[in-house]
C-alpha positions, 0 to 999 in steps of 0.5 A: 568489099563493095564500092558505090559511086554516089552521084546525087544526094538521093543515093541510098548511101549519101546520108551515111557518106555525108555524115562521115564526111562532115565529121572527118574534116575541118570546115576549111577542107570540105564543101557545103552540101550544096557544093558537094551536090554540084561537084558530084555531077562533074565527070572528073570527080567521084564520091564513093561509099564503101561497105562490106557485109552490110557494114558501112566502112568509109568514103573516098572522094577523088578527081581523075584528070588526064593521067592523074588521080587526086585523092581529095578526101578519104575517111574510114568510119570512126568505129573501124579505124585501126583495124 
């Protein structure tokens, strides 16, 4: 499995990751695209795309603050859920 830290909207995995993010969470639980672009620049935040064998698997968004890791968003591609 491969993990890619997405730190800009121009990252090759951003569009896939953003589509999954948009489709996986209710509006009240997610940022706008513009807000996400700002958040990805924060050193304590990571937005990660996961893939294996050229198949996009999912995303993970988390905060690393002091001794804590707060997982804010975690989603698996709908076609792969339950496997």
